[in-house]
N, C-alpha and C positions, 0 to 999 in steps of 0.2 A: 786328724786320721791320717793314716799311710797308706798308699795303694801300691801293691807289691805287683809287677807285670814280669812274669819268666818269658824271654823269647830268645831263648838261645839256640833254639833247634836249628838244623840245617835247611828246613822247608824243602825236603826231597821230592815231596808229592808236586811241587809247583816248578820243577826245575823244566826247562834251560833257564827261567827267568831268575832264579834263587842262585845261579852260579855267580852272578855280577851284585847281586844286593839281598838284602835277608828279606824274608817272606813278610815282615810287618809294614815294608815300604813298598810294596805292591799296589799298583795305583787301583782305586776301585772307586766310579763315580766320581772322579774327579779331585780325589785326595788319598794319601795311603791309607792302608788299614789303620796303622798306629793312630793317624790323625784325627779318625772317625771316633776311636775309643778314647782319645785324650779329650776331645771337644765334650765328651760327656763329665769328664771329671773338672774341667776349666769352669763350666759352669755351677757346679757344686760349692757349695761353704763348708768350711772347714776340713779341708784337704790340705795337710801341710806338707807333706814329701811323697813323692813319686820315686818308687826304687826299681829301677830297671836290671833284670837277670839277663846279660847279653851272652853272646858267643860269636858263630860266624857272622863277620863284617860288622860286629858291634860298634863300630867307629862311626860307621853310616847311622846308626840309631841315635847315637849321642849328637852327632853334628845337625840331625834333623830336628831334635826335640830342642836344642838350644836356640836354633834358627826360629823356631817358632813357638815356643811356650814359655812360659814366665815360671814354672813350677819350680820348686827347689829340689832339684833331682840328684839321686846317685847312681851310680853304676856299679854292678857286680858282676864279675867275669866267671863264667861256668865253663871250665876248660875240658872236662870231662862230662858227657851225656849219659847222667846215672840216674835221670828221672826226675820227675815233678818234685817229690818231697825233697832231693838232694838240693835243687836248684833251689828251692825255699830256704833251706838250711843255709846256705852260702850268705843269704841276707840276714844272718839272725841277728846280728847288731841292730838292725832297724824293727826287727819283730818285737816290737814294746807295746803296750796298748791296743787299743782298736785298730785294724788294718781290713783293706778290702783285696782281696787276691782276684785278679783276674788274667786267663790265658789269652793270648794274643789273637787267638784264632776267632774269639767271639765277639761278634757285633750284637748288642741286645737292647731291648727296651724296658724298662722294669723302674719302679718306684722305689729309688734309695734313700728317700727321707725317712727320718726317724728311726733308723737302723740301732741306734743307742738304747730305744725304748723297747726294744723287743726282747723279751724274757728268755734268752738263748745264748749258749756260749758260740755257738757258729749257726752262720744262716747259708746254706747252700740252696742257690738259686737255681729253679728245675723249669722244665717245659715237658709237657706228656707227647711223646712220640707214639708213632704206630709200631715202628720195630727197635726196641732198645737195644739191641744185641751188639751195636757198635760204641756204646755210650756207658758210663757208670751211671748207675741209677741209685734211687735211694728206697729203702723199705722203710714204712712207717707204719707204728703201732700209737693208737691214740692221740694222734695229732704229734708225735714225735718221731725223728728219725732214729732208727735203733741200729742199722747197719747201711753200710754205702757197696756197692757189689760194681766192681768194674767188669764192663763187658758180659753181662749175664748170658747164660746159654738159653733161656725161655723167654716168654712175654708175660710173666706174672707181674712184674713190675715195670712200668711206662713212665716215670718220671725221671727223665735224664737231668743229671746235672750238667749245665750248661758251661762248666768252667770258669763261674762268678762264685766268690765265697764273701761273706762278712765273718771275722773274727774278733770278738769283744776282747780278747788277749794274747797277743801274739805270743809272748811267751810260754802260754800253754801249748801251743802248738807245736813250736819248737821243741820242746820235752818230749812231746809226742816222736816227733821225726827223730831224734836223738836215741830215742829206745828204738825206732826202726833200724837205723844204722848198728847201734851197737849190739843187737841181734840178727843183722844181717836179712831182715824179713823184705824180701822182694816179692814183684809180680812181675813174671813174664824177664826178668832179670832187671828191673829197674825198679827203684825206692818210689813207688805210688804214693799220691798225698791221700788218695781215698784209703790206703793203709794206716797212713797218719791220724786220719779223722778217725779211724775205726778205735785206735789205742785210745782216743780222746773218749769218745762213747764208752768204751769200756770202763775207762777210770770215772765214769758218772757225769761226763760233761753233756750239756743238753744243745740239742741239734733240732732245730726246728725249719721246714723249708718255705720258700716263698717263691712265686711264679714268676716268671718274664712273659710279658706279653709277646714280643719278637725276639727270635734267635736266627741270626743269619752266621754263616759258617763260613771262613776263607781259607780253607786248607789244602783245597785242590780246585785244577781250574774249572770243574763244572761248578764247584760250590762260589768260586770266585765271581763268575758271571751271573749265577743266581743272586747273588747279594747285590751286584751291578745293577740288575733289574730292579730288584726291592728299591733301593736305595734313589733311582732315578724315579721311580713311580711315588717316592714319600719324601720330598723335598730337595733333593739335591741335583733336579734338571736344570741346565741352563744352557739357552742357546746364544748365537752370535751372528752377526751380518756372514751371508756366504754369496759367492756369486756363480750365478747360474747354477745355483745348487737347490736341492729338496731336502728340509730338514723335518723326518718323521719323529715325533715326540713318542716318547720321552727320551731325550739325549743330554750329555753334558758336553758343551765345545768350551776348550779352554780358549783364552785372550790368546791370540798368537798361534791359534789352528788357523790352517788354510785350507776350506773345503771349496773346491772348483768342479763344476760339470759332473756332480756326484750326487749320490742318494745316501744319506746318512740318517740311521735309524730305521726301527727304534730299536731302546736298548743298546745305543752305542757311547762310549766316552772317547772323546777325542783329546788329547792332551796337547799343552803348549808346544808351538813349533813343530807339530805333526802336520802332514800334507796329506790330504785325501783327494786324488784327481781323476777324473774319467773312472770312478770306480763305484761300487755299491758297497757299503758298509753298515752290517745289523748286527745285532746281540754280540758286539765285539768290544775290549778294550786296545786302544792304539794308543802308545805310551809316547813320551817327549821325542820329539826329532824323527818319528818314523816315518817313510813315505809310503802312501798305497796307492799304488797307480793303475788303471786298466786292468781292473780285475774286481770279482764279486767275492767278498770274506763274509763269515758268520760264525758265531760259536767260538770264536778266536780270540787268543792273546797275544799281543804283538808289542815285543820289547823295544827298549829306547835306541833310538838312530837305526833302525831296521828298515830295508829297503825291499820292497814286495810288489813285484811287476808281473801283470798276466796270467790271465786265468780263474778258475773257480778254485778257492781254499778254505779249509778248516784247521785252524792252525794253533801251536803252542810255540811262540818262536820267542828265544832270549835276545838279549840286547846285542847290537850291532851285527847283527846278520842280514845276508843279501840272499834274495830268492827271486830268481826270473825264469 
């Protein structure tokens, strides 16, 4: 089985952090978002290839994967951001046989065993939400998905598609995408995967949804911090020795971080080489080489090699900044 991961976007909602690195490499609970995702597939049997559809700063993605994982990996460049379906089509030479498609914003917990035994051509994974208007949702009849609606206007259908799909035969999906491209079928100026799936449904393909028990998003500063809190509460916390300091669990403190005369936590991640001194840090992510001194910060993302000194702050600061 192949895994296809589109991650060519600019990550504009996470700027300024994403000016200097791609969104999938943002640190959450001690590891890049992409690392949390790849760990899931590293523990699965039968994964043969992982295909990364890269764009902005894609060389950093390749460097990270090669340094940390032993997948047989392939890299496809999406130079023009024409939408999800267009991105998948660029990887068409790998769209043969069964595949899993996962968008990199999505951290999930779900049962992926026995996918090949499900009587379906496509399995979209879903989670019921209170307000479905920001998501794609499935419409079901008699246990089958008969329609996928991107960002519905009402609340009638609440099973949101989380960005994870199993496709039994990738060539059938690519055929549907080719139909979109040939007939220029776009939604809000882009070629959406939901529209390609609708082509498959109209052709008679069988779609059956499956639930995820956990769905965490990493698309905005607020959701990154929410995901950080969730992961720290569920197995990703880590503490180290601190000098004249108090660690309030859960936290993730990397080896090589310096915590002195400080209170860190709850829900704080401090990366290797970071220094927190004479400070209070809670509900925040402090990245590699950053320095936080003589201040209180919370609900904040602090980029690599950034220096923060003095006062109370709520920040989203990119790499190599200085705030005094």
